[in-house]
Short mmCIF file of the C-alpha atoms (twelve columns), coordinates in Angstrom:
data_MODEL
# 
_entry.id   MODEL 
# 
loop_
_atom_site.group_PDB 
_atom_site.id 
_atom_site.type_symbol 
_atom_site.label_atom_id 
_atom_site.label_alt_id 
_atom_site.label_comp_id 
_atom_site.label_asym_id 
_atom_site.label_seq_id 
_atom_site.Cartn_x 
_atom_site.Cartn_y 
_atom_site.Cartn_z 
_atom_site.pdbx_PDB_model_num 
ATOM 1   C CA . UNK A 1   168.232 164.892 20.368 1 
ATOM 2   C CA . UNK A 2   171.126 162.468 20.252 1 
ATOM 3   C CA . UNK A 3   173.906 164.908 21.081 1 
ATOM 4   C CA . UNK A 4   173.614 167.910 23.344 1 
ATOM 5   C CA . UNK A 5   176.883 169.884 23.121 1 
ATOM 6   C CA . UNK A 6   175.996 171.891 26.213 1 
ATOM 7   C CA . UNK A 7   175.878 168.717 28.230 1 
ATOM 8   C CA . UNK A 8   179.281 167.486 27.129 1 
ATOM 9   C CA . UNK A 9   181.070 170.708 26.207 1 
ATOM 10  C CA . UNK A 10  179.985 173.403 28.624 1 
ATOM 11  C CA . UNK A 11  181.076 176.885 27.729 1 
ATOM 12  C CA . UNK A 12  183.833 178.131 29.962 1 
ATOM 13  C CA . UNK A 13  184.532 181.838 29.752 1 
ATOM 14  C CA . UNK A 14  188.173 182.632 29.191 1 
ATOM 15  C CA . UNK A 15  189.893 183.744 32.339 1 
ATOM 16  C CA . UNK A 16  191.167 187.258 32.774 1 
ATOM 17  C CA . UNK A 17  194.864 188.020 32.674 1 
ATOM 18  C CA . UNK A 18  196.716 188.177 36.000 1 
ATOM 19  C CA . UNK A 19  197.010 191.951 35.537 1 
ATOM 20  C CA . UNK A 20  193.234 192.358 35.135 1 
ATOM 21  C CA . UNK A 21  192.568 190.058 38.093 1 
ATOM 22  C CA . UNK A 22  194.951 192.098 40.256 1 
ATOM 23  C CA . UNK A 23  193.261 195.353 39.276 1 
ATOM 24  C CA . UNK A 24  189.837 193.858 39.993 1 
ATOM 25  C CA . UNK A 25  190.938 192.752 43.479 1 
ATOM 26  C CA . UNK A 26  192.330 196.224 44.193 1 
ATOM 27  C CA . UNK A 27  189.132 197.830 42.910 1 
ATOM 28  C CA . UNK A 28  187.081 195.715 45.293 1 
ATOM 29  C CA . UNK A 29  189.257 196.788 48.222 1 
ATOM 30  C CA . UNK A 30  188.805 200.481 47.386 1 
ATOM 31  C CA . UNK A 31  185.071 200.045 46.771 1 
ATOM 32  C CA . UNK A 32  184.783 198.433 50.211 1 
ATOM 33  C CA . UNK A 33  186.655 201.276 51.917 1 
ATOM 34  C CA . UNK A 34  188.910 204.071 50.738 1 
ATOM 35  C CA . UNK A 35  191.101 206.603 52.509 1 
ATOM 36  C CA . UNK A 36  193.651 209.310 51.919 1 
ATOM 37  C CA . UNK A 37  196.393 210.884 54.023 1 
ATOM 38  C CA . UNK A 38  197.354 207.368 55.116 1 
ATOM 39  C CA . UNK A 39  197.852 204.027 53.397 1 
ATOM 40  C CA . UNK A 40  195.078 202.386 55.405 1 
ATOM 41  C CA . UNK A 41  192.849 203.251 58.319 1 
ATOM 42  C CA . UNK A 42  191.174 201.544 61.270 1 
ATOM 43  C CA . UNK A 43  187.875 201.359 59.390 1 
ATOM 44  C CA . UNK A 44  189.470 199.148 56.727 1 
ATOM 45  C CA . UNK A 45  189.875 201.827 54.082 1 
ATOM 46  C CA . UNK A 46  192.912 201.746 51.806 1 
ATOM 47  C CA . UNK A 47  194.435 204.193 49.375 1 
ATOM 48  C CA . UNK A 48  194.808 203.254 45.710 1 
ATOM 49  C CA . UNK A 49  198.492 202.341 45.960 1 
ATOM 50  C CA . UNK A 50  198.067 200.168 49.051 1 
ATOM 51  C CA . UNK A 51  195.114 198.411 47.396 1 
ATOM 52  C CA . UNK A 52  197.289 197.632 44.372 1 
ATOM 53  C CA . UNK A 53  200.093 196.316 46.571 1 
ATOM 54  C CA . UNK A 54  197.781 194.165 48.668 1 
ATOM 55  C CA . UNK A 55  196.053 192.814 45.563 1 
ATOM 56  C CA . UNK A 56  199.470 191.610 44.407 1 
ATOM 57  C CA . UNK A 57  200.357 190.229 47.834 1 
ATOM 58  C CA . UNK A 58  203.389 192.493 48.071 1 
ATOM 59  C CA . UNK A 59  205.294 193.538 51.134 1 
ATOM 60  C CA . UNK A 60  206.688 197.028 51.638 1 
ATOM 61  C CA . UNK A 61  210.091 195.714 50.530 1 
ATOM 62  C CA . UNK A 62  208.583 194.457 47.269 1 
ATOM 63  C CA . UNK A 63  207.497 198.003 46.444 1 
ATOM 64  C CA . UNK A 64  211.133 199.038 46.503 1 
ATOM 65  C CA . UNK A 65  212.232 196.276 44.123 1 
ATOM 66  C CA . UNK A 66  209.900 197.269 41.282 1 
ATOM 67  C CA . UNK A 67  207.788 194.099 41.329 1 
ATOM 68  C CA . UNK A 68  204.655 196.245 41.350 1 
ATOM 69  C CA . UNK A 69  205.662 198.410 38.394 1 
ATOM 70  C CA . UNK A 70  203.568 196.753 35.636 1 
ATOM 71  C CA . UNK A 71  200.381 197.129 37.679 1 
ATOM 72  C CA . UNK A 72  201.275 200.641 38.800 1 
ATOM 73  C CA . UNK A 73  202.003 201.609 35.201 1 
ATOM 74  C CA . UNK A 74  198.556 200.675 33.888 1 
ATOM 75  C CA . UNK A 75  196.903 202.453 36.834 1 
ATOM 76  C CA . UNK A 76  199.019 205.557 36.204 1 
ATOM 77  C CA . UNK A 77  197.857 205.518 32.581 1 
ATOM 78  C CA . UNK A 78  194.256 205.418 33.829 1 
ATOM 79  C CA . UNK A 79  194.831 208.536 35.948 1 
ATOM 80  C CA . UNK A 80  196.645 210.547 33.313 1 
ATOM 81  C CA . UNK A 81  200.219 209.552 34.059 1 
ATOM 82  C CA . UNK A 82  200.508 211.255 37.417 1 
ATOM 83  C CA . UNK A 83  201.871 209.877 40.688 1 
ATOM 84  C CA . UNK A 84  199.377 207.481 42.286 1 
ATOM 85  C CA . UNK A 85  199.813 208.748 45.831 1 
ATOM 86  C CA . UNK A 86  199.546 212.413 44.860 1 
ATOM 87  C CA . UNK A 87  196.470 211.670 42.758 1 
ATOM 88  C CA . UNK A 88  194.817 209.694 45.585 1 
ATOM 89  C CA . UNK A 89  195.575 212.460 48.101 1 
ATOM 90  C CA . UNK A 90  194.015 215.305 46.128 1 
ATOM 91  C CA . UNK A 91  191.557 217.090 48.457 1 
ATOM 92  C CA . UNK A 92  188.723 216.919 45.932 1 
ATOM 93  C CA . UNK A 93  189.250 213.231 45.170 1 
ATOM 94  C CA . UNK A 94  186.383 210.940 46.153 1 
ATOM 95  C CA . UNK A 95  186.022 207.204 46.589 1 
ATOM 96  C CA . UNK A 96  183.894 207.053 43.441 1 
ATOM 97  C CA . UNK A 97  186.701 208.809 41.507 1 
ATOM 98  C CA . UNK A 98  189.145 206.120 42.627 1 
ATOM 99  C CA . UNK A 99  186.781 203.261 41.794 1 
ATOM 100 C CA . UNK A 100 186.210 204.809 38.347 1 
ATOM 101 C CA . UNK A 101 189.981 205.000 37.827 1 
ATOM 102 C CA . UNK A 102 190.231 201.287 38.589 1 
ATOM 103 C CA . UNK A 103 187.496 200.645 36.024 1 
ATOM 104 C CA . UNK A 104 189.510 202.595 33.423 1 
ATOM 105 C CA . UNK A 105 192.680 200.690 34.364 1 
ATOM 106 C CA . UNK A 106 190.870 197.373 33.991 1 
ATOM 107 C CA . UNK A 107 189.632 198.415 30.544 1 
ATOM 108 C CA . UNK A 108 193.148 199.472 29.535 1 
ATOM 109 C CA . UNK A 109 194.614 196.190 30.762 1 
ATOM 110 C CA . UNK A 110 192.033 194.191 28.803 1 
ATOM 111 C CA . UNK A 111 192.877 196.120 25.629 1 
ATOM 112 C CA . UNK A 112 196.602 195.507 26.129 1 
ATOM 113 C CA . UNK A 113 196.162 191.737 26.085 1 
# 
């Protein structure tokens, strides 16, 4: 074969949007350790909202300025439009519920692109 396109033109998968990448980072944090009744715990667990903020590299002050709103909005859509903290804190909520919500948010964000 004279020309092998794979050798000269390797396929490069398109990158995800920054929103999807942020949600994926937050999902990983929650999958590695989740908590409620506090933003984070000594065992490394984080609540959904803290995971989103950390995935964006935001400080507490940034939360107050609205910089996180686009990411929070897609996550709120994934959980039925309710408040993220209240949803995370529900006594019957489990870590797998939160990870599944991140999966839904990621799917929503991909469809919005």
